[in-house]
C-alpha positions in Angstrom: -14.8 7.8 -1.4 -13.4 8.6 2.5 -9.9 8.5 3.4 -10.7 5.4 5.2 -12.0 3.5 2.7 -9.2 4.9 0.0 -6.0 2.8 2.1 -6.7 -0.8 2.6 -4.1 -1.8 4.9 0.3 -1.6 5.0 1.9 -4.1 2.8 4.7 -5.1 4.4 7.3 -7.2 3.0 11.5 -7.9 2.4 11.2 -4.9 -0.4 8.8 -2.4 1.0 10.3 -3.1 4.4 14.1 -1.9 2.8 12.1 0.7 1.1 11.3 2.5 4.2 15.3 3.3 4.2 14.8 5.2 1.3 11.3 7.0 2.6 8.9 5.0 0.4 6.2 3.9 1.9 3.9 0.6 0.1 -0.4 0.4 0.9 -2.5 -1.3 -0.3 -5.6 1.5 -2.3 -8.9 1.1 -3.2 -9.3 0.3 -6.9 -11.2 2.9 -7.9 -8.6 5.6 -6.0 -6.7 8.4 -8.2 -3.1 9.1 -7.1 -4.9 12.4 -5.9 -7.2 11.0 -3.3 -4.5 9.0 -2.5 -1.8 11.5 -1.3 -5.1 13.7 0.1 -5.8 10.5 2.1 -2.4 9.7 3.0 -1.6 13.7 4.1 -4.6 13.7 6.8 -4.6 10.4 7.7 -1.0 9.9 8.8 -0.6 14.1 9.0 2.8 14.1 6.4 4.1 15.8 3.3 4.1 13.2 0.5 6.4 13.9 -2.9 5.2 11.6 -5.5 3.2 8.7 -5.1 3.7 5.5 -8.2 0.8 3.1 -8.5 0.4 -0.4 -10.0 -3.1 -2.6 -10.9 -1.9 -6.7 -11.2 -4.3 -9.0 -12.5 -5.8 -11.3 -11.1 -5.5 -14.3 -12.3 -5.8 -18.4 -10.4 -3.5 -20.5 -9.0 -4.1 -24.3 -8.4 -3.9 -25.3 -4.7 -5.5 -27.6 -1.4 -5.4 -31.2 -1.8 -6.9 -31.6 -5.1 -5.1 -29.2 -6.2 -8.4 -26.9 -7.7 -8.6 -23.1 -9.1 -8.2 -20.7 -6.5 -9.2 -16.7 -8.2 -6.4 -14.0 -6.5 -8.4 -10.5 -7.1 -6.6 -7.8 -8.4 -4.6 -6.0 -6.2 -3.8 -1.7 -6.7 -0.5 -0.7 -4.8 0.6 2.2 -4.5 4.1 3.7 -3.5 4.2 6.3 -1.7 7.2 8.7 -0.9 7.6 11.4 1.9 9.2 14.5 2.5 12.7 14.1 4.0 12.8 13.3 8.3 9.4 12.5 7.9 8.1 8.8 8.4 5.2 6.3 9.4 4.8 4.8 13.1 2.7 1.3 10.7 6.6 0.7 8.9 8.7 0.8 11.8 10.1 -1.9 13.2 8.0 -3.9 17.0 5.7 -1.1 15.8 1.9 -2.1 17.7 -1.0 -2.0 15.1 
């Protein structure tokens, strides 16, 4: 797996933006990625030092939506919460940053 296919996108939410103050950043990652490959991909792509990684896998589920209340399947999701060395930042999570 290449480093570009491991990190799918940053997860921008209210909780993840409050974690930025604690030097923790949240990313959506490939389901088959392990902590070692996530660490290498983050360090290569953003030129930072990773201290800790926590991964969370949420199961896919079905929800009802639309006018006819049809069943919609949500795909499973794997998140990685990355803690960086003090004083380092990732520009994607800065307010007003352009992607």
